[in-house]
C-alpha positions in Angstrom: 16.8 -161.1 -7.0 20.6 -162.8 -7.4 22.4 -163.8 -4.4 24.8 -160.6 -4.7 21.9 -158.5 -4.3 20.5 -160.2 -1.2 23.5 -159.5 0.7 24.1 -156.4 -0.6 24.1 -154.1 2.5 21.1 -151.2 2.2 22.0 -147.8 3.4 19.6 -145.7 4.6 18.8 -142.2 2.9 19.5 -139.3 5.0 15.8 -137.9 5.6 14.6 -134.5 4.8 14.3 -133.8 8.4 17.7 -134.6 9.8 19.0 -131.9 7.2 16.5 -129.5 9.0 17.7 -130.4 12.4 21.3 -130.4 11.4 20.2 -126.7 10.0 18.3 -125.5 12.9 21.2 -126.4 15.1 23.8 -124.5 13.2 21.8 -121.3 13.0 20.3 -121.6 16.2 24.1 -121.8 17.1 25.3 -118.9 14.9 22.6 -116.5 16.1 23.2 -117.3 20.0 26.8 -116.8 20.0 26.5 -113.5 17.9 27.8 -114.7 14.8 24.7 -114.0 13.3 24.1 -110.2 14.7 20.5 -108.8 16.0 18.4 -107.7 12.7 20.7 -109.6 10.1 18.7 -110.0 7.1 18.5 -113.7 6.2 17.9 -114.9 3.0 17.2 -118.1 2.1 19.1 -118.8 -1.0 22.0 -117.4 0.7 21.7 -120.0 3.9 20.9 -122.6 1.3 24.1 -122.3 -0.5 26.2 -121.9 2.4 25.3 -124.8 4.1 24.7 -126.8 0.6 21.5 -128.2 1.3 18.2 -126.9 -0.3 15.9 -124.2 0.5 13.0 -126.3 2.0 14.9 -127.4 5.0 16.3 -124.2 5.9 12.7 -122.5 5.4 11.7 -125.1 7.8 14.6 -124.5 10.3 14.1 -120.8 10.3 10.2 -121.1 10.9 11.2 -123.4 13.9 13.8 -120.5 14.8 11.0 -117.9 14.4 9.0 -120.3 16.8 11.5 -119.7 19.4 11.7 -115.8 19.3 15.4 -116.2 17.3 14.1 -115.3 14.2 11.4 -112.5 12.8 9.6 -112.7 9.8 7.9 -109.8 7.8 5.7 -111.6 5.2 7.1 -110.5 1.7 9.8 -108.5 2.8 12.3 -109.7 4.8 13.4 -112.6 7.6 15.8 -111.6 10.1 17.9 -112.3 13.1 15.4 -111.3 16.1 16.5 -108.0 17.8 17.8 -108.1 21.7 14.7 -107.7 23.9 15.6 -107.1 27.5 11.8 -107.1 28.4 11.6 -111.1 27.9 14.0 -111.3 30.8 11.1 -110.3 33.3 9.0 -112.8 31.1 11.5 -115.4 30.9 13.5 -115.8 33.6 11.0 -116.6 36.2 9.6 -119.4 34.4 13.1 -120.9 34.6 13.9 -120.6 38.2 10.3 -121.7 39.0 11.3 -124.9 37.2 14.7 -125.0 38.6 12.9 -124.6 41.8 11.1 -127.3 41.5 14.1 -129.4 40.3 15.9 -128.3 43.5 13.0 -129.6 45.6 13.0 -133.1 43.6 16.6 -133.6 43.8 17.0 -132.3 47.4 17.1 -135.4 49.3 19.2 -137.3 46.8 22.4 -134.8 47.3 25.0 -136.0 48.6 29.0 -135.6 49.3 29.5 -136.4 45.2 26.8 -134.0 43.7 28.5 -131.2 45.8 31.6 -131.6 45.0 30.6 -131.7 41.3 29.0 -127.9 41.7 31.7 -126.5 43.3 34.4 -127.7 41.1 31.7 -126.0 37.9 31.5 -122.9 40.3 34.9 -122.5 40.4 35.5 -123.0 36.4 32.7 -120.0 35.8 35.0 -117.8 38.2 38.1 -119.2 36.2 36.4 -118.6 32.5 35.0 -115.2 33.8 38.5 -114.0 34.7 39.6 -114.9 31.3 36.8 -112.8 29.9 35.3 -115.7 28.2 31.6 -114.9 28.2 30.4 -118.0 26.1 32.4 -120.9 28.0 31.6 -119.0 31.7 27.5 -118.8 30.2 28.3 -122.5 29.6 29.3 -123.7 32.8 26.5 -121.7 34.4 24.2 -123.5 32.5 25.9 -126.6 33.5 25.8 -125.5 37.4 22.2 -125.3 37.0 21.1 -128.5 34.8 22.9 -130.4 37.5 20.1 -129.9 39.8 17.7 -130.8 36.8 19.5 -134.1 36.2 19.7 -135.0 39.6 15.9 -134.5 39.7 14.9 -137.4 37.1 12.1 -135.0 35.8 12.4 -135.6 32.0 9.6 -132.8 31.6 11.4 -130.2 32.6 14.3 -130.3 30.8 13.2 -129.9 27.3 10.8 -126.7 29.1 14.3 -124.8 30.3 16.4 -125.7 27.2 14.3 -123.8 24.9 13.9 -120.5 27.1 17.7 -120.8 27.9 18.5 -120.2 24.3 17.0 -117.2 24.1 18.0 -115.6 27.5 21.9 -117.0 27.1 21.9 -114.9 23.4 20.9 -111.9 25.3 23.0 -112.5 28.2 26.1 -113.6 25.7 25.1 -109.8 24.1 24.8 -107.7 27.5 27.6 -108.9 28.7 29.6 -108.4 26.2 28.6 -104.7 25.6 28.7 -103.4 29.1 30.3 -103.8 32.4 28.8 -107.1 34.7 28.7 -106.9 38.0 30.0 -110.4 38.5 27.9 -111.9 41.6 27.3 -115.2 40.1 30.2 -117.4 42.1 29.2 -115.8 45.3 25.3 -116.3 45.3 26.3 -120.1 43.8 28.1 -120.7 47.0 25.3 -119.2 48.7 23.1 -122.4 47.2 26.0 -124.5 48.1 26.3 -123.4 51.5 22.6 -123.8 51.9 22.9 -127.4 50.7 25.9 -128.7 53.1 23.6 -127.3 55.7 20.9 -128.9 54.7 18.6 -126.1 54.4 16.2 -126.3 51.6 14.4 -123.1 52.1 17.2 -121.5 52.3 18.8 -123.1 49.7 15.7 -122.0 47.0 15.5 -118.1 48.4 19.3 -118.1 47.4 19.0 -119.9 43.9 16.2 -117.4 42.8 18.4 -114.0 44.1 21.0 -115.6 41.8 18.7 -115.5 38.8 17.3 -111.8 40.0 20.8 -110.6 40.1 20.6 -111.8 36.5 17.7 -110.2 35.6 18.4 -106.8 37.7 21.9 -106.6 35.4 20.5 -106.8 32.0 17.5 -104.5 32.8 20.7 -102.4 34.0 22.6 -102.3 31.4 19.7 -101.9 28.7 19.0 -98.6 30.5 21.7 -97.1 28.8 21.4 -98.5 25.5 19.5 -97.0 22.6 17.0 -99.5 20.9 15.7 -98.0 17.2 12.5 -98.9 15.5 13.3 -102.0 14.1 13.2 -100.7 10.2 15.9 -99.0 11.0 17.9 -101.6 12.6 17.7 -104.2 9.4 21.1 -104.8 8.3 
């Protein structure tokens, strides 16, 4: 080996896993924000061409999205963006708020003035973006508000589970809050949580947190009653 070869910097090839993760993140984002619509057909070759990658990482990304309920496949027939299913809210939200309630309990003794100022600022951002009719940013700030308790708790097992579940309900929230009139109670419900924390009343804060999530469940259920959901085969685009 020559001296030149010895000194040559070795560049590590991009792994197929990395490409798959990039494809997954991009497709998940497009599904959640509504660029890829419910029941829209997903063709591997088209996605491969659009992303400029081979079909294998696209297939792997779609399998991961299917495992999370964002994509549906019928063997040898079609792969589509999963339809919106408001019934999922009843199953998903209680898991989320139970884990957040645990995070609140574990973080309670760590809550100080700086933390309260942080979540108050986030709540003001929520009100601002809602008034601007920017639902995506409103939901993003709402997630930051709730994640603040999870991060403060220091429990590293909670966030990955909640993040995965929130991907599914975030998509649901965007869809319903853009297709119906939202009875916006989030700001006031967050203030109830904040005020309970200022009073150092854990039980009151826990009750306010659960009420906040239950309000969202009720909103989605009420909006879904006025919408017609056809047979899946009729919805595929």
